[in-house]
C-alpha positions as CSV (number, residue, x, y, z in Angstrom):
1,X,10.5,-7.8,23.7
2,X,9.9,-11.4,24.7
3,X,9.8,-13.0,28.1
4,X,12.9,-14.5,29.7
5,X,12.0,-18.0,28.8
6,X,11.7,-17.0,25.2
7,X,15.0,-15.2,25.2
8,X,16.9,-18.0,26.9
9,X,15.9,-20.6,24.3
10,X,18.5,-20.9,21.5
11,X,16.6,-23.4,19.3
12,X,13.3,-25.1,19.0
13,X,11.8,-26.6,22.2
14,X,12.4,-30.4,21.9
15,X,9.1,-30.9,23.8
16,X,7.0,-28.6,21.6
17,X,5.0,-31.4,19.9
18,X,4.2,-33.0,23.3
19,X,3.2,-29.5,24.5
20,X,1.0,-29.1,21.5
21,X,-0.8,-32.4,22.2
22,X,-1.3,-31.3,25.8
23,X,-2.7,-27.9,24.8
24,X,-5.0,-29.3,22.1
25,X,-6.5,-31.8,24.7
26,X,-7.5,-28.9,26.9
27,X,-8.9,-26.9,24.0
28,X,-10.8,-29.9,22.8
29,X,-12.6,-30.1,26.2
30,X,-13.6,-26.4,25.7
31,X,-15.0,-26.9,22.2
32,X,-16.8,-30.1,23.1
33,X,-18.7,-28.2,26.0
34,X,-20.0,-25.7,23.5
35,X,-22.0,-28.3,21.6
36,X,-22.1,-31.5,23.7
37,X,-24.9,-30.1,25.9
38,X,-27.4,-29.7,23.0
39,X,-28.4,-33.4,22.7
40,X,-28.7,-33.8,26.5
41,X,-31.0,-30.8,27.2
42,X,-34.2,-32.9,27.3
43,X,-32.7,-35.2,29.8
44,X,-31.4,-32.3,31.9
45,X,-34.8,-30.6,31.8
46,X,-36.5,-33.8,33.0
47,X,-34.1,-34.7,35.8
48,X,-33.5,-31.2,37.3
49,X,-37.1,-30.0,36.6
50,X,-36.1,-27.0,34.6
51,X,-38.8,-24.6,33.6
52,X,-38.9,-24.3,29.8
53,X,-37.8,-20.6,29.8
54,X,-34.8,-21.4,32.1
55,X,-33.4,-24.4,30.2
56,X,-31.5,-22.0,27.7
57,X,-29.4,-20.8,30.5
58,X,-27.6,-24.1,30.5
59,X,-26.1,-22.9,27.2
60,X,-26.3,-19.1,27.9
61,X,-24.4,-19.1,31.2
62,X,-21.4,-20.8,29.5
63,X,-21.5,-18.6,26.5
64,X,-21.9,-15.4,28.6
65,X,-18.7,-15.9,30.7
66,X,-16.7,-17.6,27.8
67,X,-17.4,-14.8,25.3
68,X,-17.2,-12.0,27.9
69,X,-13.8,-12.7,29.5
70,X,-11.8,-14.0,26.5
71,X,-10.0,-10.7,25.7
72,X,-9.2,-10.3,29.4
73,X,-7.9,-13.8,29.6
74,X,-5.6,-13.4,26.7
75,X,-4.1,-10.2,27.9
76,X,-3.6,-11.5,31.5
77,X,-1.7,-14.6,30.0
78,X,0.7,-12.2,28.2
79,X,1.3,-10.2,31.4
80,X,1.2,-12.8,34.2
81,X,2.6,-15.7,32.5
82,X,1.0,-18.0,29.9
83,X,1.7,-21.3,31.7
84,X,0.4,-20.3,35.1
85,X,-2.8,-18.7,33.6
86,X,-3.3,-21.8,31.4
87,X,-3.2,-24.0,34.5
88,X,-5.5,-21.8,36.4
89,X,-8.0,-21.9,33.6
90,X,-7.7,-25.8,33.4
91,X,-8.2,-26.2,37.1
92,X,-11.2,-23.9,37.2
93,X,-12.7,-25.6,34.1
94,X,-12.2,-29.1,35.6
95,X,-13.6,-28.2,39.0
96,X,-16.6,-26.5,37.4
97,X,-17.2,-29.6,35.2
98,X,-17.2,-31.7,38.3
99,X,-19.8,-29.3,39.9
100,X,-22.0,-29.4,36.8
101,X,-22.2,-33.2,36.9
102,X,-23.0,-33.2,40.6
103,X,-25.7,-30.4,40.3
104,X,-28.9,-31.4,41.9
105,X,-30.9,-28.2,40.9
106,X,-31.1,-25.9,38.0
107,X,-29.5,-23.1,39.9
108,X,-26.4,-25.0,40.8
109,X,-26.0,-26.2,37.2
110,X,-26.4,-22.7,35.8
111,X,-23.9,-21.3,38.2
112,X,-21.4,-24.1,37.5
113,X,-21.7,-23.6,33.8
114,X,-20.9,-19.9,34.2
115,X,-17.8,-20.8,36.2
116,X,-17.0,-23.4,33.5
117,X,-17.2,-20.7,30.8
118,X,-14.9,-18.5,32.8
119,X,-12.3,-21.3,33.0
120,X,-12.6,-21.8,29.2
121,X,-12.1,-18.0,28.7
122,X,-8.9,-18.2,30.7
123,X,-7.3,-21.4,29.2
124,X,-8.1,-21.0,25.5
125,X,-6.2,-17.9,24.7
126,X,-3.4,-18.8,27.0
127,X,-3.0,-22.3,25.2
128,X,-3.1,-20.6,21.7
129,X,-0.6,-18.0,22.7
130,X,1.7,-20.7,24.1
131,X,1.6,-22.4,20.7
132,X,2.5,-19.1,19.0
133,X,5.5,-18.5,21.3
134,X,6.6,-22.2,21.3
135,X,6.7,-22.5,17.5
136,X,8.6,-20.1,15.4
137,X,6.7,-18.4,12.6
138,X,6.8,-20.4,9.4
139,X,5.9,-23.9,8.2
140,X,6.2,-25.6,11.6
141,X,3.9,-23.0,13.3
142,X,1.5,-23.4,10.5
143,X,1.4,-27.1,11.1
144,X,0.9,-26.7,14.8
145,X,-1.9,-24.1,14.2
146,X,-3.3,-26.5,11.6
147,X,-3.7,-29.1,14.3
148,X,-5.2,-26.6,16.7
149,X,-7.7,-25.6,14.1
150,X,-8.5,-29.2,13.5
151,X,-9.5,-29.4,17.2
152,X,-11.9,-26.5,16.7
153,X,-13.3,-27.8,13.5
154,X,-14.0,-31.3,14.7
155,X,-14.7,-30.6,18.3
156,X,-18.1,-29.1,17.7
157,X,-19.1,-32.2,15.6
158,X,-17.6,-34.7,18.1
159,X,-19.4,-32.9,20.9
160,X,-23.0,-33.7,19.6
161,X,-21.9,-37.3,18.8
162,X,-20.4,-37.9,22.2
163,X,-23.2,-36.0,24.0
164,X,-25.8,-38.5,22.5
165,X,-23.7,-41.6,23.4
166,X,-22.9,-40.5,27.0
167,X,-26.5,-39.2,27.7
168,X,-28.0,-42.5,26.6
169,X,-25.4,-44.9,28.0
170,X,-24.4,-43.3,31.3
171,X,-26.6,-40.2,31.9
172,X,-26.3,-36.5,31.1
173,X,-24.0,-36.0,34.1
174,X,-21.2,-37.8,32.2
175,X,-21.0,-35.1,29.5
176,X,-19.4,-33.1,32.3
177,X,-17.6,-35.8,34.2
178,X,-15.7,-36.8,31.1
179,X,-13.7,-33.5,31.4
180,X,-12.4,-34.3,35.0
181,X,-9.8,-37.0,34.2
182,X,-8.6,-35.1,31.1
183,X,-8.3,-31.9,33.1
184,X,-6.4,-33.7,35.9
185,X,-4.0,-35.3,33.5
186,X,-3.4,-31.9,31.8
187,X,-2.7,-30.3,35.2
188,X,-0.3,-33.0,36.3
189,X,1.8,-32.8,33.2
190,X,1.9,-29.2,32.2
191,X,4.9,-28.0,34.4
192,X,7.1,-30.8,33.1
193,X,6.3,-30.1,29.4
194,X,5.6,-26.4,29.0
195,X,8.0,-23.5,29.8
196,X,6.8,-20.3,31.4
197,X,6.7,-17.3,29.1
198,X,5.3,-13.8,29.3
199,X,5.6,-10.4,27.7
200,X,8.7,-8.3,28.4
201,X,9.0,-6.0,31.3
202,X,8.5,-3.0,29.1
203,X,5.0,-4.0,28.2
204,X,3.9,-5.5,31.6
205,X,1.3,-2.9,32.5
206,X,-2.3,-3.7,33.1
207,X,-5.1,-1.5,31.6
208,X,-7.6,-2.1,34.4
209,X,-10.2,0.4,33.1
210,X,-10.0,-1.0,29.6
211,X,-10.4,-4.5,30.9
212,X,-13.6,-3.6,33.0
213,X,-15.1,-1.8,30.0
214,X,-14.5,-4.5,27.3
215,X,-15.4,-7.4,29.6
216,X,-18.7,-5.6,30.6
217,X,-19.3,-4.7,27.0
218,X,-18.9,-8.2,25.7
219,X,-20.8,-9.8,28.6
220,X,-23.9,-7.5,27.9
221,X,-23.6,-8.2,24.2
222,X,-23.7,-12.1,24.7
223,X,-26.5,-11.6,27.3
224,X,-28.6,-9.6,24.9
225,X,-28.1,-12.1,22.1
226,X,-28.7,-15.3,24.2
227,X,-32.0,-13.7,25.6
228,X,-33.3,-12.1,22.5
229,X,-35.2,-15.2,21.3
230,X,-37.1,-15.3,24.6
231,X,-37.9,-11.7,25.2
232,X,-37.9,-10.5,21.6
233,X,-35.4,-8.6,19.5
234,X,-37.6,-5.5,19.7
235,X,-38.2,-5.6,23.4
236,X,-37.0,-2.9,25.7
237,X,-34.7,-5.3,27.4
238,X,-32.9,-6.4,24.3
239,X,-32.6,-2.9,22.9
240,X,-31.6,-1.3,26.1
241,X,-28.8,-3.9,26.8
242,X,-27.5,-3.6,23.2
243,X,-27.4,0.2,23.6
244,X,-25.5,-0.2,26.9
245,X,-23.1,-2.6,25.3
246,X,-22.4,-0.3,22.4
247,X,-21.9,2.6,24.7
248,X,-19.3,0.5,26.7
249,X,-17.5,-0.4,23.4
250,X,-17.3,3.2,22.4
251,X,-16.0,4.1,26.0
252,X,-13.4,1.2,25.6
253,X,-12.1,2.5,22.2
254,X,-11.7,6.0,23.7
255,X,-9.8,4.7,26.7
256,X,-7.5,2.5,24.4
257,X,-6.7,5.5,22.2
258,X,-5.4,7.4,25.3
259,X,-3.8,4.5,27.2
260,X,0.0,4.1,27.2
261,X,-0.3,0.4,27.7
262,X,-3.8,-0.5,26.2
263,X,-5.5,-3.9,26.8
264,X,-6.0,-3.9,23.0
265,X,-3.6,-1.7,20.9
266,X,-6.1,-0.7,18.2
267,X,-3.3,-0.3,15.7
268,X,-3.0,-4.2,15.5
269,X,-6.0,-4.2,13.2
270,X,-4.5,-1.7,10.6
271,X,-1.1,-3.2,10.9
272,X,-2.2,-6.8,10.5
273,X,-4.9,-6.7,8.0
274,X,-5.1,-10.5,7.7
275,X,-5.6,-10.8,11.5
276,X,-8.6,-8.5,11.0
277,X,-10.0,-10.5,8.1
278,X,-9.5,-13.8,9.8
279,X,-11.5,-12.5,12.8
280,X,-14.4,-11.4,10.6
281,X,-14.5,-14.8,8.9
282,X,-14.2,-16.5,12.3
283,X,-17.2,-14.5,13.5
284,X,-19.3,-15.5,10.6
285,X,-18.2,-19.2,10.5
286,X,-18.5,-19.5,14.3
287,X,-22.1,-18.1,13.9
288,X,-23.3,-20.5,11.3
289,X,-21.5,-23.5,12.8
290,X,-22.9,-23.4,16.4
291,X,-26.3,-22.4,15.2
292,X,-26.4,-25.1,12.5
293,X,-25.6,-28.0,14.9
294,X,-28.3,-26.5,17.2
295,X,-30.8,-26.5,14.5
296,X,-30.0,-29.9,13.2
297,X,-30.2,-31.5,16.6
298,X,-33.6,-30.1,16.9
299,X,-34.7,-31.2,13.4
300,X,-33.5,-34.8,14.1
301,X,-35.2,-35.2,17.4
302,X,-38.4,-33.1,16.9
303,X,-39.2,-33.9,13.2
304,X,-37.4,-37.2,12.3
305,X,-38.2,-38.5,15.8
306,X,-34.6,-39.7,16.6
307,X,-33.5,-40.4,20.1
308,X,-30.5,-38.6,21.8
309,X,-28.2,-41.6,21.0
310,X,-29.4,-41.8,17.4
311,X,-29.0,-38.0,17.1
312,X,-25.5,-38.3,18.4
313,X,-24.7,-41.2,16.0
314,X,-26.0,-39.3,13.2
315,X,-23.2,-36.8,13.6
316,X,-20.6,-39.6,13.2
317,X,-20.3,-38.8,9.4
318,X,-19.6,-35.2,9.9
319,X,-17.3,-35.8,12.8
320,X,-15.1,-38.4,11.1
321,X,-15.1,-36.2,7.8
322,X,-14.1,-33.2,9.9
323,X,-11.2,-35.0,11.5
324,X,-10.0,-36.4,8.2
325,X,-10.3,-33.2,6.3
326,X,-8.4,-31.2,8.9
327,X,-5.4,-33.3,8.2
328,X,-5.8,-32.8,4.5
329,X,-6.3,-29.0,5.0
330,X,-3.1,-28.8,7.0
331,X,-1.1,-30.4,4.2
332,X,-2.8,-28.2,1.5
333,X,-2.1,-25.0,3.4
334,X,1.6,-25.8,3.2
335,X,1.4,-26.5,-0.6
336,X,-1.4,-24.2,-1.9
337,X,-1.5,-21.5,0.8
338,X,-3.9,-20.4,3.5
339,X,-6.4,-18.3,1.3
340,X,-7.3,-21.0,-1.3
341,X,-8.1,-23.6,1.5
342,X,-10.1,-21.1,3.4
343,X,-12.1,-20.1,0.2
344,X,-12.9,-23.9,-0.3
345,X,-13.8,-24.3,3.4
346,X,-16.4,-21.5,3.7
347,X,-17.8,-22.5,0.2
348,X,-18.4,-26.0,1.3
349,X,-20.0,-24.7,4.6
350,X,-22.4,-22.8,2.4
351,X,-23.1,-25.6,0.1
352,X,-23.8,-28.0,3.1
353,X,-26.3,-25.5,4.5
354,X,-27.8,-25.0,1.1
355,X,-28.5,-28.8,1.0
356,X,-30.2,-28.5,4.4
357,X,-32.7,-25.9,3.1
358,X,-34.3,-28.9,1.3
359,X,-35.0,-31.0,4.4
360,X,-38.6,-32.2,4.6
361,X,-41.1,-33.1,7.3
362,X,-41.1,-36.8,6.3
363,X,-37.4,-36.9,5.3
364,X,-34.8,-39.5,6.0
365,X,-31.2,-39.2,7.3
366,X,-29.7,-40.7,4.3
367,X,-31.3,-38.3,1.8
368,X,-31.9,-35.1,3.8
369,X,-28.9,-34.9,6.0
370,X,-26.0,-37.2,4.9
371,X,-24.8,-35.3,1.8
372,X,-24.9,-32.1,3.7
373,X,-23.0,-33.6,6.6
374,X,-20.2,-34.7,4.4
375,X,-19.9,-31.2,2.8
376,X,-20.0,-29.6,6.3
377,X,-17.4,-32.1,7.6
378,X,-14.9,-31.2,4.8
379,X,-15.9,-27.5,5.2
380,X,-15.1,-27.4,8.9
381,X,-11.6,-28.8,8.5
382,X,-10.9,-26.5,5.5
383,X,-12.2,-23.5,7.4
384,X,-10.9,-23.8,10.9
385,X,-7.3,-24.8,10.0
386,X,-6.5,-21.7,7.8
387,X,-8.5,-19.4,10.0
388,X,-6.3,-20.4,13.0
389,X,-3.1,-19.7,10.9
390,X,-4.3,-16.4,9.5
391,X,-5.5,-15.1,12.8
392,X,-2.0,-15.3,14.2
393,X,0.1,-14.5,11.1
394,X,2.7,-11.8,11.8
395,X,1.8,-11.5,15.5
396,X,4.7,-10.6,17.8
397,X,5.3,-12.9,20.8
398,X,4.2,-10.1,23.3
399,X,0.9,-9.8,21.6
400,X,0.2,-13.7,21.3
401,X,-2.4,-13.7,24.0
402,X,-4.1,-10.6,22.7
403,X,-4.4,-12.1,19.2
404,X,-5.5,-15.4,20.6
405,X,-8.1,-13.7,22.6
406,X,-9.3,-11.7,19.7
407,X,-9.7,-14.9,17.5
408,X,-11.6,-16.9,20.3
409,X,-13.8,-13.9,21.0
410,X,-14.8,-13.5,17.4
411,X,-15.9,-17.2,17.3
412,X,-17.8,-17.1,20.6
413,X,-19.6,-13.9,19.9
414,X,-20.4,-15.0,16.4
415,X,-21.8,-18.4,17.9
416,X,-24.0,-16.5,20.3
417,X,-25.3,-14.2,17.6
418,X,-25.9,-17.2,15.3
419,X,-27.8,-19.3,17.8
420,X,-29.9,-16.3,18.9
421,X,-30.6,-15.1,15.3
422,X,-31.3,-18.5,13.8
423,X,-33.5,-19.6,16.7
424,X,-35.5,-16.4,16.3
425,X,-35.9,-17.0,12.5
426,X,-37.0,-20.6,13.0
427,X,-39.3,-20.0,16.0
428,X,-41.2,-17.1,14.3
429,X,-41.7,-18.9,11.1
430,X,-42.9,-22.1,13.0
431,X,-45.3,-20.0,15.2
432,X,-46.8,-18.3,12.1
433,X,-47.4,-21.6,10.3
434,X,-49.0,-23.2,13.4
435,X,-51.4,-20.3,13.6
436,X,-52.3,-21.0,9.9
437,X,-53.2,-24.7,10.7
438,X,-49.9,-26.4,9.5
439,X,-48.9,-29.6,11.2
440,X,-46.3,-29.5,13.9
441,X,-43.7,-31.3,11.8
442,X,-44.3,-29.1,8.7
443,X,-44.2,-25.9,10.7
444,X,-40.9,-26.9,12.4
445,X,-39.3,-28.0,9.2
446,X,-40.2,-24.7,7.5
447,X,-38.7,-22.8,10.4
448,X,-35.5,-24.8,10.3
449,X,-35.2,-24.5,6.4
450,X,-35.5,-20.7,6.8
451,X,-32.8,-20.7,9.3
452,X,-30.6,-22.7,7.0
453,X,-31.0,-20.0,4.3
454,X,-29.7,-17.5,6.8
455,X,-26.8,-19.8,7.3
456,X,-26.1,-19.8,3.6
457,X,-26.1,-16.0,3.9
458,X,-23.4,-16.1,6.6
459,X,-21.3,-18.5,4.4
460,X,-21.6,-16.0,1.5
461,X,-20.5,-13.1,3.6
462,X,-17.6,-15.2,5.0
463,X,-16.6,-16.0,1.4
464,X,-16.6,-12.3,0.5
465,X,-14.6,-11.5,3.6
466,X,-12.0,-14.2,2.7
467,X,-11.7,-12.9,-0.8
468,X,-11.3,-9.3,0.1
469,X,-9.7,-9.2,3.6
470,X,-7.3,-12.1,3.6
471,X,-4.1,-10.8,1.9
472,X,-1.8,-13.3,0.3
473,X,1.3,-11.1,0.6
474,X,1.0,-11.1,4.4
475,X,0.4,-15.0,4.4
476,X,3.1,-15.4,1.7
477,X,5.8,-14.1,4.1
478,X,4.8,-16.7,6.6
479,X,4.7,-19.6,4.2
480,X,8.0,-18.5,2.6
481,X,10.1,-19.0,5.7
482,X,11.9,-22.3,6.2
483,X,10.8,-24.8,8.7
484,X,12.3,-24.4,12.3
């Protein structure tokens, strides 16, 4: 049963495309802030006198609350109202961005980044569920979700580009200040453009115990992954936290099986097989994407000796290619279907990382990076657009927030795992070679290339998951419906 606003509407919302632009603007901020900080980290460390071991918390604090609260944010949007929850998330994200830019100490910046991640966890699934309930299932929703996917695919690339430009031209504070006018504009116009909607009264029950368990479980998992590179994968801290997270996940599943109104109805995974497959692919692609940009930023600055501005400008090729390819991917999805486009996307992601395995200590941007950047740019558009569509195929309106939360969670947890795993692989290889007398540049490069081989493995697994878990018959039903 749908909410009252959904039932009252007799035809397509005439403001739906304007609403989509508004929602995508907010989501673009969120994706930018996953990657925009990477290039600015050296400047932040210098200005705020960060200890080397604490600097990672600028990234980890955001990832911790973002990944940990996404499922809760998505379900709350279904129950309390998607528009009001979206606006609350935008307000929190915007205020936290302002606090980040005004931070005068490492403690203040880390705390503000944690609040910023919480705002992102609230607004992202609410925004995606509004799209799902605003556009009827069929070709028009596919187009809307394709545009949403383009934001995800291009946002990470634009983030590192914009981060370099803002850090060099205005200072690192402006990578956060840039969110403030955008957030204010979104808040000022949301009520006049987007209708309120929520799940029907029959489903408006809140699974408090399930919410506490899954939020705690995901938060512990992200914490363990983000700290594993510093304290060691085999350390008592990492193992203990992972065990605690696993125990909470098991307890959550047990509670959901018994709950009359579960936070996550587990039957959704068996009922919507393509949703399950899309989340697996999203986990793997999210992991290799966030980690890849992290590794490439370090390679360009630490090995090639590029400045923050030059590093940001170096991503122009992948950013522009991702934006253009997302538009092409959206058109191809309508004509060829979701699965073929996704296959092409994850394949290109793998080929791009395969190219990066050949980078050298005395390399150049044109030879070592540009061809891979072009492949990655196309791969981003061809991956994120169909993933967004597949993750919401067949989802009922009352489960839109849940499905959106699942999709965003898979990306963020995958990203946290990817950065932690790839960093560990690269750091260990580099340390071993330095002990053997290798030069700094050669040791770093060898570490990065090994990490890119891991990324190739992630892409291969994503391709297998796409081939075996994305079902044409489920997606065919979506594509076959006429446009709204």
